[in-house]
LOLOMI-866848 format. One line per field, with one value per residue (C-alpha): residue in one letter; residue number from 1; x, y, z negated. Coordinates in nm, 4 decimals. Layout:
! residues N
lofi: a / ...
pakol: NUM / ...
east: X / ...
north: Y / ...
up: Z / ...
//
This chain:
! residues 182
lofi: m / k / r / s / t / v / v / l / d / r / l / g / v / l / i / i / g / l / a / v / a / a / l / g / v / a / a / v / l / w / k / q / d / r / l / g / i / e / s / i / d / a / s / s / v / v / d / l / q / d / q / q / w / w / p / w / a / l / l / g / a / g / v / l / v / a / l / l / v / l / l / s / l / l / r / r / l / p / s / s / s / g / r / d / l / a / l / p / v / t / d / e / p / d / g / t / v / t / v / d / l / r / a / v / t / k / k / a / a / e / a / a / r / a / v / d / g / v / k / s / a / r / s / r / f / r / r / e / r / i / s / g / r / r / v / p / v / i / t / v / i / a / r / a / e / k / g / a / a / t / a / t / v / a / r / d / l / g / d / v / r / s / a / v / a / s / v / v / g / d / d / a / v / g / v / r / v / l / l / s / g / s
pakol: 1 / 2 / 3 / 4 / 5 / 6 / 7 / 8 / 9 / 10 / 11 / 12 / 13 / 14 / 15 / 16 / 17 / 18 / 19 / 20 / 21 / 22 / 23 / 24 / 25 / 26 / 27 / 28 / 29 / 30 / 31 / 32 / 33 / 34 / 35 / 36 / 37 / 38 / 39 / 40 / 41 / 42 / 43 / 44 / 45 / 46 / 47 / 48 / 49 / 50 / 51 / 52 / 53 / 54 / 55 / 56 / 57 / 58 / 59 / 60 / 61 / 62 / 63 / 64 / 65 / 66 / 67 / 68 / 69 / 70 / 71 / 72 / 73 / 74 / 75 / 76 / 77 / 78 / 79 / 80 / 81 / 82 / 83 / 84 / 85 / 86 / 87 / 88 / 89 / 90 / 91 / 92 / 93 / 94 / 95 / 96 / 97 / 98 / 99 / 100 / 101 / 102 / 103 / 104 / 105 / 106 / 107 / 108 / 109 / 110 / 111 / 112 / 113 / 114 / 115 / 116 / 117 / 118 / 119 / 120 / 121 / 122 / 123 / 124 / 125 / 126 / 127 / 128 / 129 / 130 / 131 / 132 / 133 / 134 / 135 / 136 / 137 / 138 / 139 / 140 / 141 / 142 / 143 / 144 / 145 / 146 / 147 / 148 / 149 / 150 / 151 / 152 / 153 / 154 / 155 / 156 / 157 / 158 / 159 / 160 / 161 / 162 / 163 / 164 / 165 / 166 / 167 / 168 / 169 / 170 / 171 / 172 / 173 / 174 / 175 / 176 / 177 / 178 / 179 / 180 / 181 / 182
east: 0.3359 / 0.6114 / 0.5767 / 0.5686 / 0.2773 / 0.0894 / 0.1436 / 0.0375 / -0.2637 / -0.3625 / -0.3107 / -0.5181 / -0.7906 / -0.7793 / -0.8101 / -1.0792 / -1.2590 / -1.2609 / -1.3540 / -1.6572 / -1.7535 / -1.7106 / -1.9336 / -2.1936 / -2.2021 / -2.2299 / -2.5056 / -2.7236 / -2.6695 / -2.7515 / -3.0709 / -3.1619 / -3.0891 / -2.8227 / -2.5363 / -2.6200 / -2.5942 / -2.9270 / -2.7922 / -2.4724 / -2.3446 / -2.2073 / -2.1613 / -1.7919 / -1.7452 / -1.9911 / -1.8058 / -1.4681 / -1.6150 / -1.6527 / -1.2636 / -1.0369 / -0.7991 / -1.0869 / -1.0750 / -0.6995 / -0.6934 / -0.9547 / -0.7391 / -0.4239 / -0.6113 / -0.7414 / -0.3861 / -0.2540 / -0.5241 / -0.4616 / -0.0878 / -0.1289 / -0.3599 / -0.1246 / 0.1761 / -0.0233 / -0.1266 / 0.2378 / 0.3600 / 0.1142 / 0.2752 / 0.4889 / 0.8457 / 1.0654 / 1.3864 / 1.5419 / 1.3420 / 1.6525 / 1.9543 / 2.2700 / 2.4624 / 2.8216 / 2.8958 / 3.1617 / 3.3208 / 3.3744 / 3.5274 / 3.3294 / 3.0228 / 2.6693 / 2.3258 / 2.0214 / 1.7408 / 1.4037 / 1.3174 / 0.9440 / 0.9433 / 1.1473 / 0.8837 / 0.5825 / 0.7620 / 0.8312 / 0.4579 / 0.3902 / 0.6427 / 0.4914 / 0.1367 / 0.2816 / 0.3943 / 0.1634 / -0.0291 / -0.0382 / -0.3799 / -0.2796 / 0.0365 / 0.1204 / 0.4405 / 0.5571 / 0.8811 / 0.9998 / 1.3083 / 1.3663 / 1.6316 / 1.8352 / 2.1459 / 2.1505 / 2.1156 / 1.8312 / 1.7966 / 1.5535 / 1.3318 / 1.1240 / 0.8445 / 0.6318 / 0.3213 / 0.1457 / -0.1429 / -0.1442 / -0.4517 / -0.6573 / -0.5160 / -0.1787 / 0.1427 / 0.2940 / 0.6369 / 0.6491 / 0.4846 / 0.7337 / 1.0376 / 0.9276 / 0.8644 / 1.2253 / 1.3168 / 1.1529 / 1.3301 / 1.6573 / 1.5579 / 1.5000 / 1.8239 / 1.9984 / 1.8588 / 1.9509 / 2.2364 / 2.2066 / 2.3667 / 2.2120 / 1.8374 / 1.6690 / 1.4180 / 1.1520 / 0.8705 / 0.5732 / 0.3481 / 0.0133 / -0.2329 / -0.5783
north: -0.2515 / -0.3836 / -0.2927 / -0.6710 / -0.7124 / -0.4243 / -0.5583 / -0.9140 / -0.7680 / -0.5683 / -0.8504 / -1.0902 / -0.8491 / -0.8041 / -1.1773 / -1.2300 / -0.9367 / -1.0637 / -1.4011 / -1.2871 / -1.0572 / -1.3378 / -1.5585 / -1.2825 / -1.2479 / -1.6242 / -1.6401 / -1.3746 / -1.5198 / -1.8661 / -1.7282 / -1.5750 / -1.8916 / -1.7211 / -1.9212 / -2.2351 / -2.4768 / -2.6542 / -2.8846 / -2.9549 / -3.3159 / -3.3377 / -3.7231 / -3.6914 / -3.4788 / -3.6926 / -3.9958 / -3.8275 / -3.7777 / -4.1500 / -4.1916 / -4.2722 / -3.9861 / -3.7189 / -3.6376 / -3.6105 / -3.3669 / -3.1542 / -3.1564 / -3.0562 / -2.7865 / -2.6541 / -2.6570 / -2.4815 / -2.1944 / -2.1677 / -2.1425 / -1.8745 / -1.6725 / -1.7003 / -1.5903 / -1.3041 / -1.1844 / -1.2222 / -1.0028 / -0.7259 / -0.7149 / -0.4195 / -0.4898 / -0.4203 / -0.4390 / -0.1141 / 0.0571 / 0.0947 / 0.3047 / 0.2688 / 0.5885 / 0.6329 / 0.7690 / 1.0504 / 0.9884 / 0.6051 / 0.4595 / 0.1251 / 0.2710 / 0.3126 / 0.4467 / 0.2974 / 0.5294 / 0.3831 / 0.5782 / 0.5090 / 0.6994 / 0.9860 / 0.9820 / 1.0229 / 1.3011 / 1.4739 / 1.4886 / 1.5993 / 1.8773 / 1.9923 / 1.9928 / 2.2475 / 2.5031 / 2.8028 / 2.8051 / 2.4265 / 2.2712 / 1.9113 / 1.6986 / 1.3351 / 1.1507 / 0.8315 / 0.6423 / 0.4487 / 0.3029 / 0.4695 / 0.3970 / 0.6989 / 0.7108 / 0.3169 / 0.2462 / 0.2075 / 0.4985 / 0.5703 / 0.8683 / 1.0479 / 1.2480 / 1.4886 / 1.6073 / 1.9171 / 2.1263 / 2.5067 / 2.6666 / 2.8904 / 3.2363 / 3.1287 / 3.2802 / 2.9880 / 3.1212 / 3.1531 / 2.8037 / 2.6736 / 2.8260 / 2.7014 / 2.3471 / 2.3866 / 2.4053 / 2.0847 / 1.9029 / 2.0466 / 1.9094 / 1.5682 / 1.5785 / 1.6852 / 1.3777 / 1.1177 / 1.2825 / 1.4503 / 1.1830 / 0.8776 / 0.9586 / 1.1720 / 1.4136 / 1.5710 / 1.8151 / 1.8691 / 2.1608 / 2.2294 / 2.5033 / 2.4428
up: 1.1053 / 1.3294 / 1.6995 / 1.8076 / 1.5783 / 1.7251 / 2.0717 / 1.9780 / 1.7995 / 2.1076 / 2.3475 / 2.1228 / 2.1060 / 2.4780 / 2.5393 / 2.2939 / 2.4203 / 2.7727 / 2.6720 / 2.4980 / 2.7749 / 3.0321 / 2.8087 / 2.7712 / 3.1552 / 3.2013 / 2.9521 / 3.1142 / 3.4618 / 3.3204 / 3.1648 / 3.4960 / 3.6894 / 3.8897 / 3.7796 / 3.9923 / 3.7046 / 3.6430 / 3.3349 / 3.1585 / 3.1105 / 2.7622 / 2.7643 / 2.8009 / 2.4877 / 2.2871 / 2.3826 / 2.2845 / 1.9265 / 1.8871 / 1.9369 / 1.6308 / 1.7103 / 1.7318 / 1.3449 / 1.3481 / 1.6654 / 1.4828 / 1.1730 / 1.3645 / 1.5380 / 1.2077 / 1.0479 / 1.3650 / 1.3334 / 0.9572 / 1.0211 / 1.2889 / 1.0565 / 0.7699 / 0.9983 / 1.1166 / 0.7611 / 0.6635 / 0.9511 / 0.8246 / 0.4720 / 0.4328 / 0.4696 / 0.1568 / 0.3825 / 0.4365 / 0.1476 / -0.0789 / 0.0022 / -0.1641 / -0.2155 / -0.3342 / -0.6564 / -0.6315 / -0.9571 / -0.9095 / -0.6167 / -0.6298 / -0.7923 / -0.6052 / -0.6985 / -0.5287 / -0.4088 / -0.3179 / 0.0069 / -0.0332 / -0.3681 / -0.2066 / 0.0742 / -0.1796 / -0.3590 / -0.0466 / 0.0289 / -0.3294 / -0.2825 / 0.0471 / -0.0966 / -0.3592 / -0.1208 / -0.0924 / 0.2270 / 0.2849 / 0.2972 / 0.2938 / 0.3359 / 0.3859 / 0.4588 / 0.6033 / 0.6097 / 0.9082 / 1.0699 / 1.4168 / 1.6829 / 1.7072 / 1.9298 / 1.9500 / 1.5800 / 1.3447 / 1.1060 / 0.8161 / 0.8848 / 0.6407 / 0.8190 / 0.6210 / 0.8065 / 0.6632 / 0.7659 / 0.7012 / 0.5459 / 0.7675 / 0.7691 / 0.6068 / 0.7607 / 0.9454 / 0.9581 / 0.5702 / 0.5223 / 0.7810 / 0.5876 / 0.2567 / 0.4112 / 0.5350 / 0.1638 / 0.0999 / 0.3818 / 0.2446 / -0.1105 / 0.0374 / 0.2447 / -0.0738 / -0.2583 / 0.0044 / 0.1950 / 0.5322 / 0.7393 / 0.5487 / 0.6345 / 0.8891 / 0.7601 / 0.9853 / 0.8900 / 1.1142 / 1.0619 / 1.2172 / 1.1731 / 1.0742
//
């Protein structure tokens, strides 16, 4: 998920949470007659409902809410931009080969799971800002089995890292392997 989407989600949840909490406190205080409001005059709202523009205002508000929800859902879709990496072919000056980095990421996790002493492994693909430019980074997160020699497992996972780097090139993609003991 994009960082701006995460920030907007958290801000929205905070605002909605504060509003619900405030309404809950107000309801409790009103029920205990501590709010100082004896009755609420709703005649102005009832009068507004009789106006000709009221249905149009409700329609506009509904369309706006629907567009905001649709936009929010679209921002959560996985981005396909940056998924493919074009690598030059050495035999042909204008030739390129396209590599699907998400597929390479999945294969890296599978290769890490096949290493002796690895209990579980997963991988992720992200674009990260490194030295002022956005670079694709494949991260393999592995958990060693209990009692496994972590030095040996780490060395073997280094081979997985080297294999991934040989497929996509050392400079084109960052490859990170994280190992934790159980």
